[in-house]
C-alpha positions as a LaTeX table, in Angstrom:
\begin{tabular}{lrrr}
\hline
Residue & $x$ (\AA) & $y$ (\AA) & $z$ (\AA) \\
\hline
Met1 & $-154.47$ & 115.60 & 74.65 \\
Val2 & $-156.44$ & 118.75 & 74.90 \\
Arg3 & $-152.58$ & 120.73 & 74.49 \\
Ala4 & $-151.86$ & 118.46 & 71.67 \\
Cys5 & $-155.27$ & 120.00 & 69.50 \\
Leu6 & $-154.56$ & 123.63 & 70.78 \\
Gln7 & $-151.02$ & 123.64 & 69.95 \\
Gly8 & $-151.87$ & 122.30 & 66.10 \\
His9 & $-149.79$ & 119.40 & 66.46 \\
Met10 & $-152.64$ & 116.83 & 66.14 \\
Gly11 & $-156.32$ & 116.30 & 66.57 \\
Arg12 & $-159.03$ & 119.30 & 66.06 \\
Val13 & $-160.40$ & 122.37 & 67.75 \\
His14 & $-164.52$ & 123.35 & 67.05 \\
Thr15 & $-165.75$ & 126.04 & 68.78 \\
Leu16 & $-169.35$ & 127.59 & 68.53 \\
Gly17 & $-169.04$ & 131.40 & 68.99 \\
Glu18 & $-166.84$ & 132.66 & 71.92 \\
Asp19 & $-168.40$ & 130.40 & 74.67 \\
Ser20 & $-168.53$ & 126.73 & 73.67 \\
Ala21 & $-165.66$ & 124.69 & 72.35 \\
Leu22 & $-164.58$ & 121.12 & 71.65 \\
Ala23 & $-161.71$ & 118.95 & 70.85 \\
Leu24 & $-161.24$ & 116.07 & 68.90 \\
Ile25 & $-158.25$ & 113.55 & 68.97 \\
Gly26 & $-157.97$ & 110.21 & 68.74 \\
Asp27 & $-160.72$ & 108.16 & 70.68 \\
Phe28 & $-161.24$ & 111.45 & 72.61 \\
Cys29 & $-163.33$ & 114.31 & 72.62 \\
Phe30 & $-163.41$ & 116.76 & 74.96 \\
Leu31 & $-166.29$ & 119.06 & 75.77 \\
Ala32 & $-165.79$ & 122.62 & 77.10 \\
Gly33 & $-167.57$ & 125.73 & 77.78 \\
Glu34 & $-171.25$ & 126.49 & 77.63 \\
Pro35 & $-173.06$ & 123.31 & 76.45 \\
Ser36 & $-173.89$ & 123.08 & 72.88 \\
Pro37 & $-176.32$ & 120.72 & 71.01 \\
Glu38 & $-174.78$ & 121.75 & 67.36 \\
Leu39 & $-171.47$ & 120.84 & 68.95 \\
Leu40 & $-171.92$ & 117.74 & 70.56 \\
Glu41 & $-173.63$ & 116.63 & 66.58 \\
Leu42 & $-170.21$ & 117.23 & 65.38 \\
Thr43 & $-168.20$ & 114.00 & 67.32 \\
Asp44 & $-167.86$ & 110.85 & 65.98 \\
Ala45 & $-165.44$ & 109.98 & 69.48 \\
Pro46 & $-166.82$ & 106.96 & 70.84 \\
Ile47 & $-165.21$ & 108.95 & 74.88 \\
Leu48 & $-166.94$ & 111.52 & 75.92 \\
Val49 & $-165.40$ & 113.80 & 77.88 \\
Pro50 & $-167.30$ & 116.76 & 79.65 \\
Gly51 & $-165.70$ & 119.64 & 81.04 \\
Asn52 & $-168.72$ & 120.82 & 83.54 \\
Ser53 & $-172.25$ & 119.39 & 84.83 \\
Gly54 & $-174.02$ & 121.25 & 81.97 \\
Trp55 & $-172.23$ & 119.40 & 79.36 \\
Glu56 & $-173.08$ & 116.47 & 81.79 \\
Arg57 & $-176.93$ & 116.75 & 81.44 \\
Leu58 & $-176.58$ & 117.89 & 77.59 \\
Ile59 & $-174.93$ & 114.47 & 77.00 \\
Arg60 & $-177.61$ & 112.66 & 79.21 \\
Glu61 & $-180.43$ & 113.66 & 77.72 \\
Arg62 & $-179.42$ & 113.82 & 73.94 \\
Leu63 & $-177.77$ & 110.58 & 74.04 \\
Gly64 & $-179.83$ & 108.74 & 76.90 \\
Glu65 & $-178.71$ & 105.23 & 77.59 \\
Arg66 & $-176.28$ & 105.17 & 74.26 \\
Ala67 & $-173.73$ & 107.09 & 76.65 \\
Val68 & $-172.95$ & 104.83 & 79.32 \\
Pro69 & $-170.81$ & 106.61 & 82.33 \\
Phe70 & $-167.23$ & 105.12 & 83.48 \\
Thr71 & $-164.84$ & 106.33 & 85.71 \\
Arg72 & $-161.10$ & 107.44 & 84.86 \\
Tyr73 & $-158.52$ & 108.27 & 86.41 \\
Ala74 & $-156.41$ & 111.69 & 86.21 \\
Val75 & $-152.66$ & 110.81 & 87.50 \\
Arg76 & $-149.98$ & 113.24 & 87.95 \\
Cys77 & $-146.08$ & 112.65 & 87.72 \\
Pro78 & $-144.43$ & 112.30 & 91.31 \\
Pro79 & $-143.70$ & 115.73 & 92.58 \\
Glu80 & $-140.05$ & 114.25 & 94.03 \\
Gly81 & $-139.29$ & 112.96 & 90.74 \\
Phe82 & $-139.76$ & 109.42 & 89.03 \\
Asp83 & $-137.29$ & 106.49 & 90.62 \\
Arg84 & $-135.21$ & 105.98 & 87.36 \\
Gly85 & $-133.59$ & 103.01 & 89.59 \\
Arg86 & $-136.99$ & 101.34 & 90.10 \\
Leu87 & $-137.71$ & 102.11 & 86.47 \\
Ile88 & $-134.69$ & 100.37 & 85.07 \\
Gly89 & $-135.38$ & 97.50 & 87.09 \\
Leu90 & $-138.99$ & 96.90 & 86.13 \\
Ala91 & $-138.02$ & 97.71 & 82.48 \\
Lys92 & $-135.50$ & 94.64 & 82.52 \\
Ala93 & $-137.80$ & 92.39 & 84.21 \\
Leu94 & $-138.92$ & 90.76 & 80.97 \\
Pro95 & $-139.37$ & 86.98 & 80.89 \\
His96 & $-136.66$ & 85.04 & 79.59 \\
Gly97 & $-136.58$ & 85.25 & 75.28 \\
Phe98 & $-138.72$ & 88.80 & 75.46 \\
Gly99 & $-136.75$ & 92.03 & 74.57 \\
Ile100 & $-137.43$ & 95.91 & 73.72 \\
Tyr101 & $-137.40$ & 97.50 & 70.64 \\
Pro102 & $-137.82$ & 101.09 & 69.79 \\
Ile103 & $-140.72$ & 101.42 & 67.21 \\
Gly104 & $-139.07$ & 102.01 & 63.61 \\
Arg105 & $-140.54$ & 102.13 & 60.19 \\
Glu106 & $-140.92$ & 98.03 & 60.43 \\
Phe107 & $-142.67$ & 98.07 & 63.56 \\
Tyr108 & $-145.34$ & 100.75 & 62.90 \\
Phe109 & $-146.61$ & 98.88 & 59.81 \\
Thr110 & $-146.62$ & 95.72 & 61.95 \\
Leu111 & $-148.84$ & 97.57 & 64.39 \\
Met112 & $-151.10$ & 99.45 & 62.42 \\
Glu113 & $-152.03$ & 96.11 & 61.02 \\
Glu114 & $-153.20$ & 94.77 & 64.27 \\
Glu115 & $-156.62$ & 95.49 & 66.04 \\
Trp116 & $-154.73$ & 95.32 & 69.61 \\
Ala117 & $-152.37$ & 97.63 & 68.74 \\
Arg118 & $-153.41$ & 100.50 & 66.49 \\
Asp119 & $-153.56$ & 102.96 & 69.14 \\
Leu120 & $-149.95$ & 102.67 & 69.70 \\
Cys121 & $-149.34$ & 105.11 & 66.22 \\
Gly122 & $-152.85$ & 105.47 & 64.79 \\
Asn123 & $-153.02$ & 109.09 & 65.64 \\
Phe124 & $-150.26$ & 110.09 & 63.47 \\
Val125 & $-150.37$ & 110.88 & 59.55 \\
Asp126 & $-148.36$ & 108.06 & 58.48 \\
Asp127 & $-145.09$ & 106.33 & 59.22 \\
Glu128 & $-142.81$ & 109.05 & 58.11 \\
Asp129 & $-145.01$ & 111.34 & 60.88 \\
Phe130 & $-144.59$ & 108.83 & 63.47 \\
Leu131 & $-140.64$ & 108.67 & 62.83 \\
Lys132 & $-140.32$ & 112.39 & 63.27 \\
Arg133 & $-142.78$ & 113.08 & 66.03 \\
Gly134 & $-143.47$ & 110.03 & 68.08 \\
Leu135 & $-141.57$ & 108.11 & 70.46 \\
Gly136 & $-142.56$ & 104.16 & 71.91 \\
Phe137 & $-141.00$ & 100.51 & 72.10 \\
Val138 & $-142.29$ & 96.96 & 71.58 \\
Ile139 & $-141.70$ & 94.10 & 72.97 \\
Thr140 & $-141.18$ & 91.01 & 71.11 \\
Gln141 & $-140.89$ & 86.87 & 71.76 \\
Gly142 & $-137.68$ & 85.93 & 70.29 \\
Gly143 & $-137.56$ & 88.73 & 67.79 \\
Asn144 & $-140.57$ & 87.92 & 66.06 \\
Leu145 & $-144.18$ & 89.92 & 66.11 \\
Pro146 & $-144.63$ & 92.81 & 68.86 \\
Val147 & $-147.07$ & 91.23 & 71.81 \\
Ala148 & $-147.10$ & 94.40 & 73.82 \\
Gly149 & $-145.98$ & 98.32 & 73.33 \\
Ala150 & $-146.10$ & 101.68 & 74.73 \\
Ser151 & $-145.92$ & 104.62 & 72.95 \\
Ser152 & $-147.19$ & 108.37 & 72.24 \\
Tyr153 & $-150.74$ & 108.29 & 71.80 \\
Ala154 & $-150.99$ & 112.37 & 71.37 \\
Val155 & $-147.80$ & 114.75 & 71.19 \\
Cys156 & $-147.76$ & 118.41 & 72.37 \\
Asp157 & $-144.71$ & 120.59 & 73.50 \\
Gly158 & $-142.72$ & 119.04 & 75.78 \\
Ala159 & $-144.99$ & 116.18 & 76.75 \\
Ile160 & $-146.30$ & 112.80 & 74.96 \\
Glu161 & $-149.83$ & 111.02 & 76.56 \\
Ile162 & $-148.90$ & 107.18 & 76.90 \\
Glu163 & $-150.61$ & 104.59 & 75.66 \\
Ile164 & $-149.65$ & 101.23 & 76.42 \\
Asp165 & $-151.19$ & 97.84 & 75.05 \\
Thr166 & $-150.63$ & 93.91 & 75.23 \\
Arg167 & $-151.85$ & 91.09 & 72.73 \\
Pro168 & $-154.86$ & 89.19 & 74.73 \\
Asp169 & $-153.08$ & 86.06 & 75.17 \\
Phe170 & $-149.68$ & 87.74 & 76.18 \\
Arg171 & $-151.09$ & 89.77 & 79.39 \\
Arg172 & $-150.58$ & 89.06 & 82.76 \\
Leu173 & $-146.62$ & 88.53 & 81.93 \\
Gly174 & $-145.29$ & 91.72 & 83.26 \\
Leu175 & $-144.84$ & 93.62 & 79.51 \\
Ala176 & $-146.93$ & 96.54 & 80.08 \\
Thr177 & $-144.82$ & 97.18 & 83.12 \\
Ala178 & $-141.34$ & 96.88 & 81.53 \\
Cys179 & $-142.66$ & 98.89 & 78.27 \\
Gly180 & $-143.94$ & 101.34 & 80.28 \\
Ala181 & $-140.66$ & 101.86 & 82.30 \\
Arg182 & $-138.80$ & 102.09 & 79.55 \\
Leu183 & $-140.66$ & 104.49 & 77.67 \\
Ile184 & $-140.57$ & 106.94 & 81.02 \\
Leu185 & $-137.24$ & 106.44 & 81.15 \\
Glu186 & $-136.55$ & 107.60 & 77.24 \\
Cys187 & $-139.02$ & 110.44 & 77.99 \\
Leu188 & $-136.93$ & 111.37 & 81.30 \\
His189 & $-133.61$ & 111.05 & 79.26 \\
Arg190 & $-135.28$ & 113.49 & 76.48 \\
Gly191 & $-136.70$ & 116.20 & 78.91 \\
Ile192 & $-140.06$ & 114.89 & 77.56 \\
Asp193 & $-143.14$ & 114.92 & 80.19 \\
Pro194 & $-144.91$ & 111.56 & 79.87 \\
Gly195 & $-148.10$ & 112.20 & 80.44 \\
Trp196 & $-150.56$ & 109.17 & 81.87 \\
Asp197 & $-154.66$ & 109.52 & 82.17 \\
Ala198 & $-155.73$ & 105.75 & 83.48 \\
His199 & $-158.82$ & 104.35 & 81.45 \\
Asn200 & $-159.47$ & 102.14 & 84.30 \\
Glu201 & $-158.45$ & 100.59 & 87.92 \\
Gln202 & $-156.02$ & 98.19 & 86.18 \\
Ser203 & $-154.58$ & 100.98 & 84.46 \\
Leu204 & $-154.71$ & 103.08 & 87.06 \\
Ser205 & $-152.68$ & 100.46 & 89.36 \\
Leu206 & $-150.04$ & 100.05 & 86.59 \\
Ala207 & $-149.40$ & 104.01 & 86.36 \\
Glu208 & $-148.67$ & 103.77 & 90.21 \\
Lys209 & $-146.59$ & 101.05 & 90.15 \\
Leu210 & $-144.47$ & 103.10 & 87.74 \\
Gly211 & $-144.91$ & 106.11 & 90.13 \\
Tyr212 & $-147.24$ & 108.08 & 89.09 \\
Arg213 & $-149.69$ & 109.76 & 91.73 \\
Leu214 & $-153.46$ & 109.53 & 91.69 \\
Asp215 & $-154.92$ & 113.38 & 91.29 \\
His216 & $-158.55$ & 112.56 & 90.87 \\
Pro217 & $-161.05$ & 110.25 & 89.38 \\
Tyr218 & $-163.45$ & 111.76 & 87.03 \\
Thr219 & $-166.75$ & 110.50 & 85.29 \\
Ala220 & $-166.45$ & 109.85 & 81.31 \\
Tyr221 & $-169.09$ & 108.58 & 78.62 \\
Trp222 & $-168.39$ & 105.63 & 76.46 \\
Val223 & $-171.07$ & 105.73 & 73.71 \\
Glu224 & $-170.65$ & 102.24 & 71.61 \\
Asp225 & $-172.79$ & 103.19 & 68.29 \\
Lys226 & $-169.78$ & 105.68 & 67.62 \\
Val227 & $-167.16$ & 102.71 & 67.66 \\
Arg228 & $-169.16$ & 100.56 & 64.93 \\
Cys229 & $-169.76$ & 103.80 & 63.05 \\
Arg230 & $-166.11$ & 104.54 & 63.34 \\
Gln231 & $-165.28$ & 100.78 & 62.20 \\
Glu232 & $-167.99$ & 100.94 & 59.16 \\
Leu233 & $-165.68$ & 103.86 & 57.99 \\
Ser234 & $-162.62$ & 102.58 & 58.35 \\
Ile235 & $-163.87$ & 99.31 & 56.19 \\
Asn236 & $-165.25$ & 101.29 & 53.72 \\
\hline
\end{tabular}
């Protein structure tokens, strides 16, 4: 995600002098260098990722109880490479009546109208931008509306950051696993690095099932009132 900002593909970077910087993309704000109250005030992202202990102290001092710490998990691709045969099997292991399809223009607009699915395409400018640079798949039941999807949350040179979402009433059916496996296979076919950063233990478990390895846990901060602020801005 940070590379996507630094390379100018999406998101934006703010600096203060030569020693402080932040990268904003989607729901994330990555903070680096010397802690800066001025830079911290610039972000409306609900997920803050401090690059060092100084930023952590500043977040706690300035935001107090508004900023709730939680653990995310950085993962890495398996050093021996993904097991393509296993991924093919997982992608095909769908319940009867379900199918996987690439995200085209019609699916793009459908996903953008659904709250549970908006992050699958939401960091692109519009449908043309997604069709040109994005990559993703959805699962439908009986060819109807999407009920799960795996897509590119962010894009940079030679890589994507994977986003997987499932409609709440269709969870625990293996749809996220199948969709994720299909997207990873497409990335491998195109020579694209399928990046993954796990939001919680459930996401980590899914990543490991697909072949990723845990690199390290790290602390991020969730700021709920920034979510509400974004929602109000989108309504207005």
